[in-house]
C-alpha positions as CSV (number, residue, x, y, z in Angstrom):
1,X,0.1,-0.2,-0.1
2,X,1.1,2.8,-0.9
3,X,1.9,5.3,2.6
4,X,1.5,8.3,1.2
5,X,-2.4,7.7,-0.3
6,X,-3.3,6.3,3.5
7,X,-5.4,8.4,6.0
8,X,-6.4,7.6,9.2
9,X,-10.2,7.5,10.5
10,X,-10.3,8.5,14.2
11,X,-12.8,7.4,16.1
12,X,-14.9,9.4,19.0
13,X,-16.7,7.3,21.1
14,X,-18.0,7.9,24.4
15,X,-16.6,6.4,28.2
16,X,-20.5,5.2,28.2
17,X,-20.0,3.3,25.2
18,X,-16.2,2.3,25.6
19,X,-18.2,1.0,29.1
20,X,-20.3,-1.5,26.9
21,X,-17.9,-2.5,23.9
22,X,-18.0,-6.1,24.2
23,X,-20.7,-6.7,26.8
24,X,-19.6,-8.8,28.8
25,X,-18.3,-11.1,26.4
26,X,-14.8,-9.4,25.7
27,X,-11.9,-9.4,28.8
28,X,-8.2,-8.1,28.6
29,X,-5.2,-9.4,30.1
30,X,-2.6,-6.8,30.7
31,X,0.9,-7.4,31.8
32,X,1.5,-5.4,35.4
33,X,4.4,-5.3,38.2
34,X,3.5,-6.0,41.3
35,X,3.9,-2.7,42.7
36,X,1.1,-1.6,41.0
37,X,-1.2,-4.5,42.3
38,X,-1.9,-2.4,45.5
39,X,-3.9,0.1,42.7
40,X,-6.1,-2.5,40.9
41,X,-6.5,-4.9,43.4
42,X,-7.4,-3.0,46.9
43,X,-8.5,-6.2,48.3
44,X,-6.0,-8.3,47.0
45,X,-3.7,-9.5,50.4
46,X,-0.2,-8.6,49.5
47,X,2.1,-11.9,49.2
48,X,6.3,-11.4,49.6
49,X,7.2,-10.5,45.9
50,X,10.6,-9.6,44.4
51,X,9.7,-5.6,43.3
52,X,9.0,-5.8,39.5
53,X,8.1,-9.2,39.4
54,X,5.8,-9.3,36.2
55,X,2.3,-10.5,36.8
56,X,-0.8,-10.7,34.8
57,X,-4.3,-8.8,34.9
58,X,-7.7,-10.1,33.2
59,X,-9.9,-7.2,33.3
60,X,-13.3,-6.7,32.0
61,X,-14.0,-4.7,28.8
62,X,-15.2,-1.8,30.9
63,X,-11.5,-2.8,33.1
64,X,-13.6,-4.4,36.3
65,X,-10.2,-6.4,37.5
66,X,-11.4,-9.9,37.7
67,X,-7.9,-12.2,38.1
68,X,-4.6,-11.9,39.1
69,X,-2.3,-14.6,38.2
70,X,1.9,-14.9,37.6
71,X,1.0,-16.7,34.1
72,X,-0.7,-15.2,31.1
73,X,-1.8,-18.5,30.3
74,X,-3.8,-18.7,33.9
75,X,-5.2,-15.6,32.8
76,X,-6.6,-16.6,29.4
77,X,-7.4,-19.9,30.7
78,X,-9.6,-18.5,33.4
79,X,-11.5,-16.3,30.5
80,X,-12.1,-18.7,28.5
81,X,-13.5,-20.7,31.3
82,X,-16.1,-17.9,31.7
83,X,-16.9,-17.8,27.8
84,X,-15.3,-14.8,27.2
85,X,-13.0,-14.2,24.4
86,X,-9.5,-12.3,25.3
87,X,-7.7,-9.4,23.7
88,X,-4.4,-8.2,24.9
89,X,-3.3,-4.6,25.9
90,X,-0.3,-3.8,25.4
């Protein structure tokens, strides 16, 4: 494709519409650091882990946290068991 002829289309979507994206069928997996757990999962018991430890959070499409694990595969398996389609966030 010729880059000079390429155009980008911006979509304006309201926060309310974004919150309903997927309507309970889509979840996303996000890599986080152990230091960020408290902010995302305030109710979680904090195990002892080294700073910088990489973890994986599974969230509903609206951002609601579902689970936290040390394995991307476990997060995806949990989503699958709840009949959720997963996408990754980088």
